[in-house]
C-alpha positions, 0 to 999 in steps of 0.5 A: 668405529670398530668394536675392540676387545680391550682399551686399545687394539681394534678388533676388526678394521676400522677406516674412520681415521682416514682424511676425507678424501682416502687414498686413491685405490686402482680397481682391478679389471674384470679379467684381473685376479686378486694376485695381479691386482696386488702385483699392479698396485703402487708402492704408496698403496702397499705401503698404506695397507701394511700401516693399516694392518699394523694394530692387527699384527700387534692384536694377534702377536703371540696368540694362537689361531686355529684354522679349520680347512674344510673339504669343501674350501679346498678348491685346488692346487692354487687355491691350497697354495694361497691357503699355504702362504698365508698360513705361512704369513701368519707363523712369520709375523709371530701368530701361532696358527694350527690347522685342522683340516676335513676331506669328506668329498674326497672320501667319498670320491675314493670310496666310490673308486672302490666300489664301497657303498656309504651311507649317513646318519644325521650328517655322520658318515657310517664307518665299518672297519673297511671304510675306516681304513679308506677314511685314514688313507684319505685324511691322515695320508693323501690329504694331510701329507699334501697339506704339509707340503704345500705349507713347507713349499711356501716356506713354513716348517710344518708337521702332519699329525692325526689324533692317534699320534702321541695320544693327541685326541682320545676319542669315545664313540658316538651312536645317535641311537643306531650302530655307526661303527668307528665313529667318535668325538673328541674326549680329551685333547693332550696339549703337551706335542702342540705346545712343543711345536708351538715353542719351536715355530712348528705348524701342526696339521691335525687330520680328524682321526682319534684313538679310543681307550682300546686302541681303536681308530675312529672317523670324527667330524672335523668341525667338531675336532677343530673346535675341541683343539681351539678350545684346549689350546685357548685359541684367541680365534677359531676360524671355520673355513667353509664354502658359504660366506657365513651366517645369513640372515632371513633376507639372505644377508651376512651377520657380521656378528652373532652373540650366543642368545640370538644365535639360539634365537635364529636356530629356534626361528629357523633361519640357521637350518641344515648344515650351518646348524652344526657349525654354529653350535661348534662355534658356540661350544668352542667360545663357551670352553674359552675361545675368544671369538670363532669366524665362520667364513668363505674359504674359497675367497683368496687370502680369506685368512689375511682378510678376516684377521687384518681387515674389517673381516669376512665372515660371521663372528660368533662370541659368548653372551 
């Protein structure tokens, strides 16, 4: 049976209630996209899918879902359009989505075009004044506004923000033992503007740019920002979309659910390593600070959000405890 977070609604999809002979599901041709397969599905199959999703719709109605849309998960116009339509669908069924996006690869491309050298310390981009201007232009300008436009084109009402708007994210400088320049991390989140948007059906799209006490602009890690915002709004789910299926075990198999205690053990053993460590630590911090659960999943999969929320789940779910 599916795991449950209360006595009534399943946390992930449960097909145990089907008859011994489940409904016949037409298989997609090798050259058929998931979208085409959906269009070719029979009306009865479509109705069955909607009926099976109903417990999840009930589970998440009125809840806030924080979605981190990673730079590596942004796979072009069609992928962004699919992501935008899924965000709009969440809003239309009564869920309150908040999007925090990254853009590291896009920043690197722009710096390269401008002939500005870039270096990293512990995965953080050293950001001097000139680099900061480019970072803000790419994140709060090009990527943010394009994503907002895609969501609005899909029928939503989205507004783009950075942490500088309405003092949303107050930021403190970090060093990691060296001068990283204008690199920071969230110090506090002012949720008032996000609450106003939620009450009026507006979808916030947040670029990971913050403001310091003296008014300086800071570049921040998008995963860290997303986790901090998720905790501040007490999100039911923090979905971290990236370019990997989730957390893998020593045999390279997907771990479907990961309690905090086992997570630390896997890090110590080296099973979780490299760039996955900061992601799982961000998720762990979020659930420690009040998020019900965090999930790392592959944002390149079509309709990844819907698969995670309304089926048996797609990635690795991390919980406190």
